[in-house]
C-alpha positions as CSV (number, residue, x, y, z in Angstrom):
1,X,289.4,-51.5,226.9
2,X,289.6,-54.8,225.0
3,X,287.1,-56.3,227.3
4,X,284.7,-53.4,226.8
5,X,285.0,-53.7,223.0
6,X,284.3,-57.5,223.2
7,X,281.2,-56.8,225.3
8,X,280.0,-54.1,222.9
9,X,280.5,-56.4,219.9
10,X,278.7,-59.2,221.5
11,X,275.8,-57.0,222.4
12,X,275.5,-55.6,218.8
13,X,275.6,-59.2,217.4
14,X,272.9,-60.3,219.8
15,X,270.7,-57.3,218.8
16,X,271.2,-58.1,215.2
17,X,270.4,-61.8,215.7
18,X,267.2,-60.9,217.5
19,X,265.9,-58.0,215.4
20,X,266.7,-59.2,211.8
21,X,264.9,-62.6,212.1
22,X,261.9,-60.9,213.8
23,X,261.7,-58.4,210.9
24,X,262.0,-61.2,208.3
25,X,259.3,-63.2,210.1
26,X,257.1,-60.2,210.3
27,X,257.5,-59.6,206.6
28,X,256.8,-63.3,205.9
29,X,253.6,-63.2,208.0
30,X,252.3,-60.2,206.3
31,X,252.9,-61.7,202.9
32,X,251.3,-64.9,204.0
33,X,248.3,-63.0,205.3
34,X,247.9,-61.3,201.9
35,X,248.1,-64.6,200.1
36,X,245.6,-66.1,202.5
37,X,243.2,-63.1,202.0
38,X,243.6,-63.4,198.3
39,X,242.8,-67.1,198.4
40,X,239.7,-66.5,200.5
41,X,238.5,-63.8,198.1
42,X,239.0,-66.2,195.1
43,X,237.1,-68.9,196.9
44,X,234.2,-66.6,197.7
45,X,234.1,-65.4,194.1
46,X,234.1,-69.0,193.0
47,X,231.2,-69.9,195.3
48,X,229.3,-66.8,194.1
49,X,230.0,-67.7,190.5
50,X,228.8,-71.3,191.1
51,X,225.6,-69.9,192.7
52,X,225.0,-67.5,189.8
53,X,225.4,-70.3,187.3
54,X,222.3,-71.9,188.8
55,X,220.2,-68.8,188.0
56,X,218.7,-68.0,184.6
57,X,216.8,-64.9,183.8
58,X,214.6,-63.7,180.9
59,X,211.6,-61.7,180.0
60,X,209.8,-59.6,177.4
61,X,208.1,-56.3,176.7
62,X,205.2,-55.9,174.3
63,X,203.7,-52.6,173.3
64,X,200.3,-52.8,171.5
65,X,197.8,-50.6,169.7
66,X,194.4,-52.3,169.6
67,X,191.2,-51.5,167.8
68,X,187.9,-53.2,168.6
69,X,184.8,-52.7,166.4
70,X,181.4,-54.1,166.9
71,X,178.2,-54.3,164.8
72,X,175.3,-55.7,166.8
73,X,171.6,-55.4,166.0
74,X,170.0,-52.9,168.4
75,X,173.3,-52.1,170.2
76,X,174.9,-48.7,170.7
77,X,178.3,-50.1,171.7
78,X,181.0,-47.8,170.4
79,X,184.2,-48.8,168.8
80,X,187.3,-48.7,171.0
81,X,191.0,-48.1,170.5
82,X,193.6,-48.6,173.2
83,X,197.4,-48.4,173.7
84,X,198.5,-51.3,176.0
85,X,201.6,-52.9,177.3
86,X,202.8,-56.2,178.8
87,X,206.0,-56.7,180.7
88,X,207.1,-60.1,182.0
89,X,210.2,-61.0,184.1
90,X,211.0,-64.6,184.8
91,X,213.7,-66.5,186.7
92,X,214.7,-70.1,187.4
93,X,217.0,-71.6,189.9
94,X,218.7,-75.0,189.1
95,X,218.6,-76.2,192.7
96,X,219.8,-79.8,192.0
97,X,220.6,-82.0,189.1
98,X,216.9,-82.7,188.4
99,X,215.1,-80.0,190.4
100,X,214.3,-76.5,189.4
101,X,212.5,-73.6,191.1
102,X,210.9,-71.0,188.8
103,X,208.8,-67.8,189.0
104,X,207.4,-65.1,186.7
105,X,205.9,-61.7,187.4
106,X,203.7,-59.8,184.9
107,X,201.7,-56.6,184.4
108,X,197.9,-56.7,184.0
109,X,194.8,-56.5,186.2
110,X,195.4,-58.1,189.6
111,X,193.8,-61.5,189.7
112,X,193.1,-61.7,185.9
113,X,193.7,-65.2,184.6
114,X,193.5,-64.6,180.8
115,X,195.2,-61.2,180.2
116,X,198.5,-59.7,181.1
117,X,197.8,-56.4,179.3
118,X,197.9,-53.1,181.1
119,X,196.0,-50.3,179.3
120,X,197.4,-46.8,179.1
121,X,195.0,-45.1,181.4
122,X,194.5,-43.6,184.9
123,X,196.4,-40.3,184.6
124,X,199.9,-41.8,184.4
125,X,199.3,-43.9,187.4
126,X,201.6,-46.8,188.2
127,X,200.9,-50.2,186.7
128,X,200.3,-53.2,188.8
129,X,202.5,-56.3,188.9
130,X,201.2,-59.7,189.8
131,X,202.7,-63.2,190.4
132,X,202.2,-65.1,187.3
133,X,204.1,-68.3,188.1
134,X,205.8,-69.9,191.1
135,X,206.6,-73.5,190.9
136,X,208.9,-76.4,191.3
137,X,209.8,-79.0,188.6
138,X,211.3,-82.3,189.4
139,X,212.5,-84.2,186.4
140,X,214.2,-87.5,187.1
141,X,214.9,-89.3,183.8
142,X,211.6,-89.7,181.8
143,X,209.3,-88.7,184.7
144,X,208.3,-85.1,185.5
145,X,206.5,-83.7,188.5
146,X,205.5,-80.0,188.6
147,X,203.7,-78.2,191.4
148,X,202.6,-74.7,192.2
149,X,201.4,-72.1,189.7
150,X,202.9,-72.9,186.2
151,X,202.3,-73.0,182.5
152,X,199.7,-75.3,181.1
153,X,201.6,-78.6,180.7
154,X,199.5,-80.1,177.8
155,X,199.8,-80.0,174.1
156,X,197.3,-77.2,173.6
157,X,195.8,-74.4,171.5
158,X,193.7,-71.3,172.3
159,X,190.5,-73.2,171.4
160,X,190.6,-74.5,175.0
161,X,193.5,-72.6,176.7
162,X,194.2,-68.9,176.5
163,X,197.9,-68.2,176.0
164,X,198.2,-66.3,179.3
165,X,196.6,-69.0,181.5
166,X,198.8,-70.6,184.2
167,X,197.3,-73.5,186.2
168,X,197.5,-74.0,189.9
169,X,198.0,-77.4,191.4
170,X,200.1,-80.5,190.4
171,X,201.0,-82.1,187.1
172,X,202.7,-85.4,186.4
173,X,204.2,-86.4,183.1
174,X,205.9,-89.5,181.6
175,X,207.6,-89.7,178.2
176,X,209.3,-92.4,176.3
177,X,211.1,-92.3,172.9
178,X,211.6,-95.3,170.7
179,X,213.4,-94.5,167.5
180,X,211.5,-91.9,165.6
181,X,208.4,-92.3,167.8
182,X,207.8,-90.5,171.1
183,X,204.9,-91.1,173.5
184,X,203.9,-88.8,176.4
185,X,201.3,-89.0,179.1
186,X,200.4,-85.9,181.0
187,X,198.1,-85.7,184.0
188,X,196.9,-82.7,186.0
189,X,195.0,-81.9,189.2
190,X,194.2,-78.2,189.4
191,X,192.1,-76.0,191.7
192,X,190.0,-73.4,189.7
193,X,188.0,-71.9,192.6
194,X,187.9,-72.6,196.3
195,X,184.4,-72.4,197.6
196,X,183.5,-72.0,201.3
197,X,181.0,-73.3,202.0
198,X,180.5,-75.5,199.0
199,X,182.4,-77.8,196.7
200,X,185.5,-76.5,195.1
201,X,185.7,-76.2,191.3
202,X,188.5,-78.6,190.4
203,X,190.0,-79.6,187.0
204,X,191.1,-83.2,186.5
205,X,193.0,-83.5,183.2
206,X,194.4,-86.4,181.2
207,X,196.3,-86.3,177.9
208,X,198.1,-88.8,175.7
209,X,200.4,-87.6,173.0
210,X,202.2,-89.4,170.1
211,X,204.9,-87.8,167.9
212,X,206.1,-89.5,164.8
213,X,209.0,-88.4,162.5
214,X,208.8,-89.6,158.9
215,X,210.3,-88.7,155.6
216,X,207.1,-86.8,154.8
217,X,207.5,-84.6,157.9
218,X,206.6,-84.8,161.6
219,X,203.1,-85.8,162.8
220,X,201.8,-85.2,166.2
221,X,198.5,-86.3,167.8
222,X,196.9,-85.8,171.2
223,X,193.8,-86.8,172.9
224,X,192.8,-85.1,176.2
225,X,189.9,-85.2,178.7
226,X,189.2,-82.2,180.8
227,X,186.8,-82.8,183.7
228,X,185.8,-79.6,185.4
229,X,184.2,-80.9,188.6
230,X,181.4,-79.0,190.3
231,X,181.1,-76.4,187.5
232,X,177.4,-76.9,187.4
233,X,176.9,-75.2,190.8
234,X,175.0,-72.0,189.8
235,X,176.6,-69.9,192.5
236,X,180.3,-70.7,191.8
237,X,181.1,-71.3,188.1
238,X,183.8,-68.9,186.8
239,X,182.2,-68.0,183.4
240,X,181.7,-64.9,181.5
241,X,178.4,-63.4,180.2
242,X,176.5,-65.0,177.4
243,X,178.5,-68.2,177.5
244,X,178.5,-71.4,179.5
245,X,175.3,-72.1,181.5
246,X,176.2,-72.5,185.2
247,X,173.8,-75.5,185.4
248,X,175.8,-77.4,182.7
249,X,178.6,-79.9,183.3
250,X,181.8,-79.2,181.5
251,X,183.6,-82.5,180.6
252,X,185.6,-81.8,177.4
253,X,187.1,-84.4,175.1
254,X,189.8,-82.6,173.0
255,X,191.4,-84.2,169.9
256,X,194.4,-82.5,168.2
257,X,196.5,-83.3,165.2
258,X,199.3,-81.4,163.4
259,X,201.8,-82.0,160.6
260,X,205.0,-79.9,160.2
261,X,207.8,-79.9,157.7
262,X,210.4,-77.4,156.3
263,X,209.3,-75.8,153.1
264,X,211.7,-73.4,151.3
265,X,213.8,-73.3,154.4
266,X,211.0,-72.4,156.8
267,X,208.7,-74.5,158.9
268,X,205.1,-75.1,157.7
269,X,202.6,-76.4,160.2
270,X,199.1,-77.5,159.4
271,X,196.8,-78.3,162.3
272,X,193.3,-79.2,163.3
273,X,191.3,-79.7,166.5
274,X,187.9,-81.0,167.6
275,X,186.5,-80.6,171.1
276,X,183.2,-81.8,172.5
277,X,181.6,-81.3,175.9
278,X,180.3,-84.7,176.9
279,X,178.8,-83.5,180.2
280,X,175.1,-83.1,181.0
281,X,174.0,-79.7,179.6
282,X,171.3,-77.3,180.6
283,X,167.9,-77.8,179.0
284,X,167.8,-76.6,175.4
285,X,171.6,-76.6,174.9
286,X,172.1,-80.3,174.1
287,X,173.2,-79.5,170.5
288,X,175.6,-76.7,171.5
289,X,178.5,-78.8,172.7
290,X,181.1,-78.7,169.9
291,X,184.1,-76.6,168.9
292,X,186.6,-77.0,166.2
293,X,189.4,-75.2,164.3
294,X,191.7,-75.6,161.3
295,X,194.8,-73.6,160.7
296,X,198.2,-73.1,159.2
297,X,201.4,-71.3,160.4
298,X,204.5,-70.7,158.3
299,X,207.9,-69.4,159.4
300,X,209.3,-67.8,162.6
301,X,210.2,-64.3,163.4
302,X,212.3,-62.5,166.0
303,X,215.6,-64.3,165.5
304,X,217.2,-61.9,163.0
305,X,216.3,-59.0,160.8
306,X,213.9,-59.9,157.9
307,X,212.7,-63.3,159.2
308,X,208.9,-63.6,159.2
309,X,205.9,-65.7,160.1
310,X,202.3,-66.0,158.9
311,X,199.2,-67.6,160.3
312,X,195.6,-68.2,159.5
313,X,193.0,-70.0,161.7
314,X,189.3,-70.6,161.2
315,X,187.4,-71.5,164.4
316,X,183.8,-72.4,165.5
317,X,182.9,-72.5,169.2
318,X,179.4,-73.4,170.3
319,X,177.9,-72.1,173.6
320,X,178.6,-75.1,175.8
321,X,181.7,-76.5,174.0
322,X,184.5,-75.4,176.3
323,X,185.0,-73.3,179.5
324,X,185.2,-69.8,178.0
325,X,186.7,-68.3,181.2
326,X,189.9,-70.2,180.3
327,X,189.8,-70.0,176.5
328,X,191.1,-67.4,174.1
329,X,190.2,-64.0,175.5
330,X,190.8,-62.2,172.1
331,X,188.5,-64.3,169.9
332,X,185.0,-62.8,170.0
333,X,185.9,-60.9,173.2
334,X,186.5,-64.2,175.0
335,X,183.0,-65.7,175.0
336,X,181.6,-68.8,173.4
337,X,178.9,-69.0,170.7
338,X,181.3,-67.6,168.0
339,X,182.7,-68.4,164.6
340,X,185.3,-66.6,162.5
341,X,188.9,-66.4,161.7
342,X,192.2,-65.1,163.0
343,X,195.0,-64.0,160.6
344,X,198.3,-62.4,161.2
345,X,202.0,-62.3,160.8
346,X,205.3,-60.9,162.1
347,X,208.6,-59.7,160.9
348,X,212.0,-59.6,162.7
349,X,213.7,-56.2,163.1
350,X,216.7,-57.5,165.0
351,X,217.6,-60.4,167.3
352,X,214.9,-60.4,170.0
353,X,212.8,-57.6,168.3
354,X,209.8,-58.1,166.1
355,X,206.8,-56.3,164.7
356,X,203.5,-58.4,164.6
357,X,200.0,-57.9,163.4
358,X,196.8,-59.9,164.3
359,X,193.3,-59.5,163.0
360,X,190.2,-61.3,164.3
361,X,186.9,-61.3,162.4
362,X,184.1,-63.1,164.3
363,X,180.3,-63.3,164.7
364,X,177.9,-65.3,166.8
365,X,177.6,-69.0,165.9
366,X,173.8,-68.8,166.5
367,X,171.3,-66.1,167.5
368,X,171.3,-62.4,167.0
369,X,174.0,-61.0,164.7
370,X,177.0,-59.8,166.7
371,X,179.9,-59.1,164.4
372,X,183.2,-58.2,166.1
373,X,186.6,-57.2,164.6
374,X,189.8,-56.8,166.5
375,X,193.1,-55.5,165.1
376,X,196.3,-55.6,167.1
377,X,199.7,-54.1,166.2
378,X,202.5,-55.3,168.5
379,X,206.2,-54.3,168.9
380,X,207.9,-57.0,170.9
381,X,211.2,-57.1,172.7
382,X,212.6,-60.4,174.1
383,X,215.6,-60.8,176.4
């Protein structure tokens, strides 16, 4: 009997020694697995967060009511009023320390280079989206290389460049700052139109910029040369009606200057610009090669409720002065041979929200009287 009890006790002890550690080990393995899974999840979230930090997003929505009136001798063109909208969505990926990839999509007519407006029309039909920008930007130290489809890289105004234009090609820039003085050189090689068979229309652009801070305010000057190669081919030039002759060269020298300073807590900017087409012009157009403008802007709106801005610009654009297909599409309906003024302002309704008004009053610089007036009321949202 004693022997049987001993054997039973030994067997029970053996079972306990085998089962208990196995259970403990199983519990420890399960706990370790949970910790391991948690660590892996945290690592995955950290990687995702790091990737998301490289992305930046933004955009804007603009709703507009526009009235166009026209008084032209012998014309029966009617006045026009339209409701329009513009929506833009952009993104940028910070790929490396000095390399970014960016894009933007917009509303507007497909292929239009100077307008991103979409008119309320077409029986509630869907509005088209188009690729507005897609580019890389490499910026090591004071040098910058940009390629693809991107914003105009020069110091500019709408005398030469419409605000919606995005160039296609390559641009190089170099800048250097010495105390209160900054120098910049910007170059560009852009394709305007690919012709087959024939010579492509290409823009070679060069600009030098100097910025000087003084006790009297900030001064900024720029000189640019825009050489539109092969524009004089009658079958290929991308111009609108009643503007550049397709037998004229377009080689524009553009000189800009501006002064800015804070007055009563808001920025006042005075500016002027003179552009001249130095190319060989079509017969009879030799004295129609000049454009200029003077203007002022005060304040800035859209940062908070009640902030505001005002602007006034007087402009003269002769028939052969600039390439009208790329210049301001609102001033005199986007064609050359015009003079007149632009006035407007805006007021902030909240952060990122503003109400703006713009009025254009223009007429032909020479020739038959063709008076045009455009009024735009905009409600803008920026995010």
